[in-house]
LOSE-710829 format. One record per residue: residue in one letter; chain; z, x negated, y negated of N, C-alpha, C in turn. Coordinates in steps of 0.001 Angstrom, whole numbers, plus 500000, padded with zeros to 6 digits. Layout:
<rs>
 type mol    n_Z    n_X    n_Y   ca_Z   ca_X   ca_Y    c_Z    c_X    c_Y
    A   A      Z      X      Y      Z      X      Y      Z      X      Y
...
</rs>
This chain:
<rs>
 type mol    n_Z    n_X    n_Y   ca_Z   ca_X   ca_Y    c_Z    c_X    c_Y
    M   A 610867 941953 476115 609537 942408 475733 608490 941386 476182
    L   A 607438 941868 476856 606354 940989 477272 605579 940501 476048
    T   A 605280 939214 476028 604495 938673 474924 603013 938625 475325
    V   A 602155 938743 474319 600715 938815 474553 600023 937729 473730
    S   A 599129 936986 474371 598307 935988 473692 596856 936453 473722
    V   A 596218 936472 472560 594803 936838 472461 594038 935657 471878
    I   A 592894 935370 472469 592046 934279 472002 590708 934844 471560
    T   A 590227 934439 470407 588872 934776 469975 588038 933500 469896
    P   A 587058 933352 470792 586105 932242 470665 585023 932663 469675
    S   A 584574 931731 468858 583606 932122 467828 582687 930951 467486
    F   A 581451 931296 467161 580515 930295 466645 579463 931000 465795
    N   A 579516 930739 464496 578549 931308 463544 578439 932830 463663
    Q   A 579592 933476 463693 579628 934936 463791 580300 935539 462564
    S   A 580059 934985 461402 580748 935450 460188 580445 936910 459867
    L   A 579317 937407 460359 578956 938790 460071 579958 939769 460677
    Y   A 580550 939415 461819 581446 940329 462523 582868 939794 462676
    L   A 583089 938529 462424 584354 937880 462757 585550 938533 462075
    E   A 585431 938870 460812 586579 939435 460109 587012 940761 460721
    Q   A 586048 941571 461114 586393 942847 461738 587119 942618 463065
    T   A 586681 941614 463806 587355 941274 465061 588793 940842 464804
    I   A 588981 939919 463875 590322 939417 463561 591241 940549 463138
    C   A 590767 941402 462256 591607 942503 461769 591979 943466 462887
    S   A 591066 943681 463843 591375 944612 464934 592509 944093 465809
    V   A 592688 942759 465847 593806 942169 466597 595076 942187 465758
    L   A 594987 941717 464538 596178 941607 463692 596774 942957 463330
    E   A 595989 944011 463358 596480 945344 463003 596999 946124 464207
    Q   A 597100 945491 465354 597678 946142 466526 599160 946439 466292
    D   A 599647 947514 466876 601038 947936 466681 601951 947328 467740
    Y   A 601810 946026 467967 602633 945354 468969 603143 944052 468373
    P   A 604452 943890 468244 604991 942748 467500 604957 941417 468246
    A   A 605088 941438 469572 605175 940181 470339 603775 939670 470661
    L   A 603071 939257 469620 601671 938880 469739 601436 937502 469139
    E   A 600717 936640 469862 600224 935400 469277 598706 935395 469391
    Y   A 598059 934975 468309 596611 935096 468214 595999 933763 467810
    F   A 595035 933324 468608 594343 932065 468357 592858 932335 468113
    V   A 592285 931664 467130 590843 931686 466918 590323 930281 467198
    I   A 589414 930188 468160 588863 928897 468570 587380 928890 468170
    D   A 587102 928179 467096 585755 928142 466549 585024 926885 467027
    G   A 583728 927040 467283 582958 925940 467836 582279 925052 466811
    G   A 582846 924990 465599 582245 924175 464556 581198 924926 463770
    S   A 581501 926147 463381 580547 927002 462687 580096 926382 461370
    T   A 578846 926686 461007 578298 926216 459740 578052 927363 458765
    D   A 578437 928576 459138 578303 929720 458238 579629 929942 457517
    A   A 579955 931157 457159 581173 931451 456396 582392 931678 457291
    S   A 582296 931329 458567 583395 931616 459495 584697 930937 459091
    L   A 584639 929684 458657 585868 928970 458317 586599 929626 457164
    E   A 585862 930096 456166 586510 930785 455055 587230 932039 455531
    I   A 586620 932737 456481 587251 933952 457020 588502 933584 457801
    I   A 588417 932579 458650 589584 932169 459444 590725 931733 458527
    Q   A 590406 930943 457531 591442 930448 456628 592084 931569 455821
    R   A 591363 932632 455601 591910 933784 454890 593062 934411 455679
    Y   A 593025 934274 457002 594042 934917 457850 594920 933903 458584
    E   A 594807 932615 458259 595484 931608 459070 597001 931757 459073
    H   A 597581 932337 458020 599038 932520 457983 599505 933556 458999
    Q   A 598574 934355 459545 598922 935342 460551 598526 934902 461961
    L   A 597929 933734 462061 597487 933228 463357 598523 932287 463954
    A   A 598577 932258 465287 599428 931271 465965 598778 929900 465923
    G   A 597469 929876 465711 596753 928619 465618 595263 928850 465570
    W   A 594544 927862 465077 593091 927919 465083 592538 926510 465060
    V   A 591287 926385 465467 590621 925092 465459 589146 925342 465217
    S   A 588490 924395 464560 587037 924449 464409 586483 923073 464752
    E   A 585839 922998 465915 585294 921741 466396 584219 922021 467430
    R   A 583331 921090 467621 582282 921277 468622 582901 921415 470006
    D   A 582314 922305 470794 582808 922487 472156 581628 922575 473114
    R   A 581937 922897 474344 580913 922954 475391 580499 924390 475709
    G   A 580728 925279 474754 580315 926659 474941 581482 927620 474987
    Q   A 581161 928890 475232 582153 929957 475183 583312 929732 476146
    A   A 582998 929384 477389 584061 929187 478380 585011 928080 477948
    D   A 584480 927000 477405 585305 925894 476934 586231 926348 475817
    A   A 585691 927129 474870 586508 927617 473759 587643 928505 474263
    I   A 587328 929399 475186 588357 930306 475721 589416 929508 476485
    N   A 588989 928549 477279 589948 927723 478018 590870 926959 477075
    K   A 590334 926492 475936 591194 925847 474937 592276 926813 474458
    G   A 591892 928056 474251 592865 929055 473845 593888 929333 474924
    F   A 593424 929449 476177 594347 929663 477293 595365 928523 477383
    A   A 594915 927298 477129 595820 926156 477212 596918 926229 476155
    R   A 596646 926870 475035 597630 927016 473961 598515 928241 474143
    A   A 598061 929193 474935 598742 930486 475048 600084 930365 475756
    T   A 601070 931075 475249 602394 931112 475875 602786 932510 476317
    G   A 601912 933490 476113 602253 934877 476406 602335 935184 477880
    D   A 603062 936246 478190 603109 936743 479568 601766 937359 479958
    I   A 601100 937955 478970 599799 938588 479153 598803 937848 478270
    V   A 597589 937596 478782 596572 936901 477991 595271 937693 478027
    A   A 594477 937515 476972 593180 938178 476881 592317 937396 475920
    W   A 591008 937624 475976 590153 937104 474913 589277 938220 474380
    L   A 589003 938133 473096 588173 939114 472413 587096 938354 471660
    N   A 585852 938536 472058 584756 937811 471424 584615 938204 469961
    S   A 583989 937332 469197 584000 937469 467737 583049 938514 467196
    D   A 582438 939305 468080 581669 940460 467617 582193 941765 468205
    D   A 583297 941713 468951 583909 942907 469536 585201 943257 468808
    V   A 585741 944448 469075 586964 944873 468394 587869 945632 469364
    Y   A 589178 945521 469122 590142 946344 469842 590270 947701 469157
    Q   A 590540 948719 469957 590897 950029 469431 592383 950024 469067
    P   A 592812 950854 468127 594249 950923 467801 595085 951219 469044
    G   A 596177 950492 469202 597083 950711 470320 596652 950078 471630
    A   A 595596 949290 471615 595073 948726 472860 596073 947795 473531
    I   A 596659 946892 472775 597568 945916 473366 598816 946589 473908
    R   A 599361 947525 473160 600559 948228 473635 600260 948971 474940
    A   A 599104 949607 475033 598748 950340 476252 598638 949398 477447
    A   A 598049 948228 477231 597923 947264 478324 599286 946765 478773
    V   A 600159 946456 477823 601499 945971 478156 602270 947017 478941
    E   A 602194 948266 478522 602897 949335 479233 602396 949455 480666
    A   A 601096 949252 480867 600544 949322 482219 601069 948181 483090
    F   A 601139 946984 482542 601688 945859 483290 603168 946068 483596
    R   A 603906 946571 482627 605336 946780 482830 605589 947805 483933
    A   A 604758 948842 483987 604937 949891 484986 604395 949498 486354
    N   A 603574 948454 486394 602936 948053 487654 603066 946533 487820
    P   A 604244 946056 488208 604481 944601 488242 603624 943844 489249
    Q   A 603000 944538 490190 602160 943871 491186 600752 943604 490667
    V   A 600390 944197 489555 599014 944130 489053 598768 942811 488331
    G   A 597570 942227 488552 597218 940976 487892 596251 941139 486749
    L   A 595518 942264 486721 594499 942481 485700 594421 943964 485382
    V   A 594381 944274 484095 594227 945644 483614 592910 945741 482861
    Y   A 592174 946829 483093 590928 947052 482363 590776 948537 482055
    A   A 589860 948860 481154 589739 950241 480689 588310 950505 480228
    D   A 588096 951663 479639 586784 952035 479123 586507 951309 477811
    V   A 585226 951181 477496 584813 950439 476308 583711 951198 475578
    L   A 583876 951330 474292 582868 951953 473446 581767 950943 473140
    S   A 580521 951377 473175 579391 950537 472763 579068 950834 471302
    I   A 578994 949776 470477 578679 949956 469067 577509 949046 468686
    D   A 576809 949423 467609 575688 948607 467165 576129 947656 466065
    E   A 575174 946988 465439 575497 945993 464423 576154 946583 463188
    H   A 576045 947908 463039 576673 948579 461900 577969 949292 462301
    S   A 578464 948983 463492 579694 949568 464047 579544 951045 464383
    R   A 578315 951494 464543 578087 952888 464928 578128 953007 466446
    P   A 578954 953909 466992 579025 954077 468445 577775 954776 468978
    F   A 577304 954335 470148 576153 955001 470758 576357 955268 472242
    N   A 577472 954854 472807 577708 955080 474235 579163 954798 474549
    L   A 579664 955415 475604 580998 955107 476117 580857 954619 477546
    Q   A 581255 953381 477779 581202 952806 479120 582482 953190 479854
    T   A 582352 954052 480837 583520 954461 481615 583441 953854 483014
    F   A 584608 953610 483586 584675 952927 484864 585559 953726 485816
    R   A 586016 953106 486859 586950 953712 487803 587760 952596 488439
    Q   A 588667 952974 489336 589495 951973 489992 588668 951174 490989
    Y   A 588617 949847 490813 587825 948986 491673 588714 948131 492565
    T   A 588129 947727 493685 588765 946795 494613 588030 945460 494545
    L   A 588538 944471 495268 587858 943185 495358 586451 943363 495910
    T   A 586288 944208 496925 584966 944432 497503 584005 945014 496471
    D   A 584488 945926 495644 583642 946486 494586 583149 945393 493646
    L   A 584044 944507 493245 583623 943416 492357 582631 942498 493056
    M   A 582830 942233 494317 581897 941394 495056 580505 942019 495106
    A   A 580445 943349 495056 579162 944064 495038 578669 944294 493611
    F   A 579234 943544 492667 578803 943534 491267 579013 944865 490560
    R   A 580143 945499 490867 580624 946547 489981 581193 945826 488764
    I   A 580575 945995 487640 580924 945224 486451 581936 945966 485608
    I   A 582972 945266 485145 583906 945828 484182 583668 945151 482839
    S   A 583962 945869 481780 583621 945378 480442 584725 944467 479918
    Q   A 584363 943222 479657 585325 942174 479335 586261 942485 478162
    P   A 585818 943115 477055 586752 943311 475932 587987 944145 476266
    S   A 587926 944917 477355 589073 945756 477717 590050 945071 478655
    V   A 589760 943844 479068 590526 943190 480139 591725 942431 479583
    F   A 592864 942607 480244 594082 941843 479989 594566 941266 481315
    L   A 595054 940023 481275 595441 939304 482483 596908 938905 482449
    R   A 597547 938965 483617 598889 938410 483727 598750 936880 483806
    R   A 599435 936150 482938 599208 934710 482839 599546 933975 484134
    T   A 600575 934413 484849 600926 933743 486104 599789 933855 487127
    V   A 599082 934985 487122 597957 935160 488039 596769 934322 487579
    L   A 596534 934274 486271 595466 933422 485743 595699 931966 486127
    E   A 596935 931523 486048 597240 930133 486398 596935 929862 487870
    Q   A 597161 930858 488730 596826 930690 490147 595322 930702 490376
    A   A 594625 931572 489634 593176 931723 489819 592399 930558 489234
    G   A 592935 929955 488193 592228 928886 487508 591475 929402 486296
    L   A 591111 928504 485406 590463 928888 484157 588986 929200 484380
    L   A 588297 929522 483304 586874 929826 483373 586080 928603 483815
    D   A 585067 928829 484617 584184 927767 485091 583148 927490 483997
    L   A 583122 926266 483477 582247 925928 482359 580769 925976 482730
    S   A 580435 926027 484000 579031 926057 484397 578423 927453 484314
    Y   A 579270 928463 484095 578781 929832 483914 578753 930167 482435
    H   A 577672 930837 482007 577521 931202 480606 577316 932698 480394
    Y   A 576987 933439 481443 576651 934857 481314 577558 935744 482153
    L   A 577914 935308 483339 578850 936043 484197 580136 935253 484392
    L   A 580501 934474 483393 581731 933691 483463 582955 934580 483649
    D   A 582937 935760 483030 584066 936670 483160 584135 937258 484570
    H   A 582999 937695 485106 583004 938289 486440 583440 937277 487498
    H   A 583023 936049 487324 583448 934985 488241 584971 934845 488232
    L   A 585577 934957 487061 587035 934889 486964 587684 936133 487555
    W   A 587141 937314 487250 587746 938552 487783 587796 938512 489310
    L   A 586759 937980 489936 586753 937880 491395 587912 937032 491893
    R   A 588133 935898 491245 589224 935017 491673 590589 935662 491441
    V   A 590698 936407 490347 591953 937108 490067 592191 938212 491095
    A   A 591146 938995 491383 591279 940125 492309 591590 939671 493728
    Q   A 591265 938432 494045 591581 937896 495366 593076 937600 495490
    I   A 593756 937509 494332 595177 937173 494312 596058 938401 494107
    A   A 595637 939296 493215 596474 940448 492855 595592 941654 492555
    P   A 596131 942874 492694 595324 944074 492459 594914 944225 490989
    L   A 593828 944987 490798 593388 945394 489471 593926 946794 489185
    L   A 594000 947135 487897 594417 948484 487519 593501 948998 486414
    Y   A 592892 950154 486664 592028 950804 485682 592826 951811 484871
    L   A 592673 951742 483544 593279 952719 482649 592188 953643 482131
    P   A 592268 954948 482385 591217 955869 481945 591340 956215 480455
    R   A 591188 955206 479634 591219 955371 478191 590401 954237 477566
    T   A 590079 954371 476296 589249 953374 475623 590131 952379 474890
    L   A 589991 951099 475231 590814 950051 474629 590040 949159 473663
    A   A 588713 949154 473744 587950 948204 472938 586550 948745 472674
    A   A 585852 948051 471780 584446 948336 471514 583652 947047 471650
    A   A 582548 947112 472368 581655 945959 472558 580429 946151 471672
    R   A 580104 945118 470923 579001 945222 469971 577696 944711 470595
    Y   A 576648 945500 470438 575322 945139 470914 574416 944909 469706
    H   A 573896 943695 469611 573009 943351 468510 571995 942336 469012
    A   A 571002 942037 468218 569868 941230 468684 570280 939851 469166
    Q   A 571344 939274 468586 571767 937931 468968 572725 937924 470160
    A   A 573211 939086 470571 574152 939153 471690 573456 938664 472958
    K   A 574190 937915 473773 573546 937295 474933 573096 938323 475964
    N   A 573738 939511 475997 573317 940513 476966 571990 941160 476586
    L   A 571489 940874 475387 570163 941327 474978 569201 940157 474791
    A   A 569726 939009 474376 568861 937871 474056 568524 937009 475271
    H   A 569318 937100 476348 569108 936213 477500 569186 937016 478806
    T   A 568406 938091 478880 568553 939028 479995 568173 938424 481346
    R   A 567268 937454 481374 566876 936851 482648 568017 936065 483292
    E   A 568941 935570 482490 569957 934649 483005 571048 935342 483814
    F   A 571265 936641 483581 572353 937324 484281 572087 937380 485787
    G   A 570853 937705 486160 570527 937743 487577 570644 936381 488228
    R   A 570222 935349 487528 570312 933994 488077 571757 933623 488371
    E   A 572650 933969 487461 574068 933653 487718 574653 934561 488794
    A   A 574155 935797 488888 574636 936683 489953 574347 936068 491323
    F   A 573170 935494 491488 572836 934900 492787 573573 933588 493024
    R   A 573956 932901 491961 574864 931756 492124 576208 932226 492668
    I   A 576690 933345 492138 577962 933890 492608 577843 934349 494059
    V   A 576710 934950 494409 576480 935353 495798 576604 934146 496731
    A   A 575930 933058 496393 575986 931854 497235 577400 931299 497318
    W   A 578119 931352 496217 579510 930872 496191 580399 931729 497082
    M   A 580281 933068 496980 581116 933957 497786 580822 933784 499277
    E   A 579557 933555 499600 579176 933451 501012 579784 932231 501689
    T   A 580082 931199 500903 580593 929956 501492 582061 929679 501191
    D   A 582611 930321 500177 584011 930092 499830 584907 930777 500862
    P   A 585842 930054 501471 586669 930652 502534 587512 931828 502075
    R   A 587772 931940 500772 588538 933082 500268 587740 934373 500328
    F   A 586410 934271 500287 585557 935451 500195 584623 935612 501387
    A   A 584364 934546 502121 583346 934568 503172 583554 935675 504217
    P   A 584779 935904 504748 584926 936971 505748 584552 938347 505204
    L   A 584987 938658 503989 584658 939955 503382 583172 940018 503054
    F   A 582605 938905 502638 581167 938854 502353 580368 939220 503604
    A   A 580753 938645 504737 580023 938918 505976 580060 940397 506333
    Q   A 581177 941051 506064 581314 942477 506370 580461 943351 505454
    H   A 580267 942924 504231 579619 943770 503228 578375 943105 502647
    R   A 577719 942274 503420 576611 941459 502927 575513 942293 502275
    R   A 575059 943347 502941 573943 944135 502412 574333 944822 501102
    R   A 575528 945334 501046 575975 945985 499812 576057 944975 498663
    I   A 576556 943779 498956 576691 942748 497926 575322 942309 497420
    L   A 574388 942071 498332 573056 941653 497924 572347 942753 497139
    A   A 572545 944002 497542 571968 945113 496778 572529 945137 495363
    G   A 573835 944893 495244 574452 944885 493921 573917 943774 493041
    A   A 573687 942593 493622 573160 941472 492844 571748 941760 492354
    H   A 570898 942320 493230 569530 942654 492826 569519 943784 491793
    R   A 570426 944740 491947 570494 945843 490976 570913 945313 489606
    L   A 571886 944409 489580 572286 943827 488304 571121 943067 487673
    D   A 570400 942312 488477 569235 941583 487983 568222 942562 487395
    A   A 567950 943654 488100 566996 944657 487630 567445 945288 486320
    F   A 568725 945557 486216 569282 946198 485029 568988 945362 483783
    Y   A 569295 944085 483851 569101 943223 482682 567624 942912 482439
    L   A 566844 942780 483493 565414 942549 483315 564760 943723 482596
    L   A 565185 944934 482929 564633 946104 482252 565009 946119 480781
    D   A 566264 945808 480493 566687 945769 479088 565930 944698 478307
    G   A 565485 943648 479004 564725 942597 478343 563238 942886 478255
    G   A 562800 944040 478792 561391 944396 478738 560548 943779 479833
    F   A 561156 943235 480872 560424 942639 481987 560246 943714 483070
    Y   A 559363 944648 482810 559278 945864 483613 558856 945583 485064
    R   A 557822 944797 485258 557351 944521 486613 558418 943795 487431
    H   A 559069 942807 486817 560125 942081 487516 561323 942986 487809
    S   A 561609 943895 486884 562713 944824 487102 562428 945740 488284
    L   A 561200 946264 488364 560838 947122 489497 560967 946373 490814
    A   A 560525 945128 490823 560628 944333 492046 562089 944130 492453
    A   A 562955 943890 491469 564377 943704 491767 565003 945007 492265
    Y   A 564615 946140 491663 565117 947425 492154 564644 947680 493583
    A   A 563405 947308 493888 562895 947491 495249 563701 946667 496250
    R   A 564048 945445 495883 564870 944615 496780 566255 945225 496965
    A   A 566841 945735 495879 568145 946391 495993 568062 947600 496912
    F   A 566981 948363 496792 566804 949568 497620 566715 949204 499093
    R   A 566020 948111 499409 565899 947707 500813 567250 947344 501408
    Y   A 568108 946751 500633 569428 946385 501134 570377 947580 501206
    N   A 570303 948463 500216 571225 949600 500173 570652 950665 499234
    P   A 569933 951665 499752 569298 952668 498897 570256 953364 497940
    V   A 571482 953591 498390 572454 954291 497546 572696 953542 496244
    A   A 572591 952224 496282 572870 951406 495101 571901 951687 493962
    V   A 570713 952197 494286 569670 952395 493276 569605 953835 492797
    L   A 570086 954772 493595 569914 956190 493267 570491 956556 491908
    A   A 571635 955985 491562 572268 956330 490289 571466 955829 489090
    E   A 570520 954929 489336 569707 954392 488245 568248 954812 488376
    A   A 568023 955982 488969 566659 956461 489182 565898 956596 487870
    H   A 566593 957020 486809 565909 957167 485518 565446 955814 484980
    R   A 566203 954759 485269 565803 953426 484826 564593 952935 485635
    V   A 564573 953250 486917 563432 952871 487745 562161 953556 487234
    L   A 562259 954839 486925 561102 955565 486400 560637 954971 485075
    Y   A 561597 954619 484244 561228 954020 482960 560532 952680 483153
    A   A 561035 951875 484072 560409 950582 484342 558980 950756 484834
    F   A 558721 951852 485560 557382 952098 486093 556416 952570 485004
    F   A 556876 953470 484130 555972 954090 483163 555937 953384 481808
    A   A 556968 952607 481467 557031 951997 480141 555820 951134 479810
    P   A 555297 950348 480750 554132 949521 480404 552911 950333 479989
    L   A 552894 951629 480344 551764 952475 479972 551835 952923 478526
    G   A 552962 952625 477875 553101 952961 476464 553385 954417 476201
    L   A 554051 955079 477115 554351 956495 476938 555558 956649 476026
    K   A 555314 956921 474771 556370 956957 473776 557394 958050 474054
    R   A 556926 959196 474540 557867 960282 474806 558825 959897 475929
    L   A 558304 959202 476944 559174 958758 478039 560174 957735 477535
    R   A 559714 956813 476684 560620 955823 476110 561747 956504 475338
    S   A 561404 957533 474570 562417 958264 473803 563394 958966 474726
    L   A 562884 959582 475797 563759 960259 476752 564683 959271 477431
    Y   A 564155 958111 477817 564984 957089 478448 566110 956631 477534
    N   A 565781 956397 476276 566802 955948 475330 567896 956983 475158
    R   A 567506 958267 475165 568529 959315 475060 569401 959338 476304
    L   A 568778 959189 477467 569554 959179 478708 570501 957996 478741
    R   A 569999 956828 478343 570835 955631 478375 572020 955760 477442
    S   A 571795 956361 476261 572867 956502 475286 573882 957549 475685
    S   A 573478 958490 476549 574393 959573 476923 575150 959286 478208
    V   A 574841 958183 478871 575527 957850 480127 577027 957693 479881
    K   A 577821 958381 480648 579277 958308 480482 579950 957523 481591
    D   A 579297 957401 482716 579910 956679 483835 578925 955630 484334
    I   A 579231 954360 484106 578354 953294 484563 578965 952576 485760
    S   A 579811 953283 486508 580482 952645 487636 579502 952212 488714
    S   A 578306 952823 488759 577324 952418 489764 576657 951106 489408
    F   A 576830 950653 488150 576176 949408 487725 576899 948228 488259
</rs>
């Protein structure tokens, strides 16, 4: 039986941490080791961790250098054949780990498994389903984003790819997926394995400007790294369009409408097809500053009803 190691990095997330822990411990898979790596929380997190410590393979609470550092500490402790991390505000769906293990067992060449992810709010109410498709290395290089809570990695491939880069704070996962995909194929499972929580303190809402900045760091890295440079040269325009589109996406969510429009325009110049799937977002970025409440309401309904974000 393949063993699975799950790591939860956490810092002052007592509001959601217990739900995260329970979603892992209640999985129907016996060969599981679970680590909680806390960054020295000052809220009620320690009391929650200690409540479940008899079911954990280990835990620590100490100052660290951020999320990537905490996850790497967990990876260093992990002994499983399959490894994953689940942030302290996200949750696994029932049967998620078993489904991932079965996929790895049936596909021994695969290095990474990912699936669809439910979007939930601070009250655990679902408002969207993020669906994906089968991606290649080139797709990831063009910033086709997969949702981290659904990802499981083969540990031998992770060891070849290397751990998370501590200099990344927003696209640290995508940077790792690229290195993994350069070594072994990815496998998409058309089912929902996890739920990602969106709340005011979440970095994808609180630090929207930073995602584009890290995307362009990744662009510069791919262009010069010998593992990616030949493929980058072949698909340069598509990759640059993807980076600008990602920047526009997060800028719009942060309310930076003029900057978002400019980023969408740059993406369009590189590859018009990259922007067409987000035409409703472009229109919203154009009209939102005018204060059109009905348009804002329509946009929110469209955003919540999106079922396929593979163009993102």
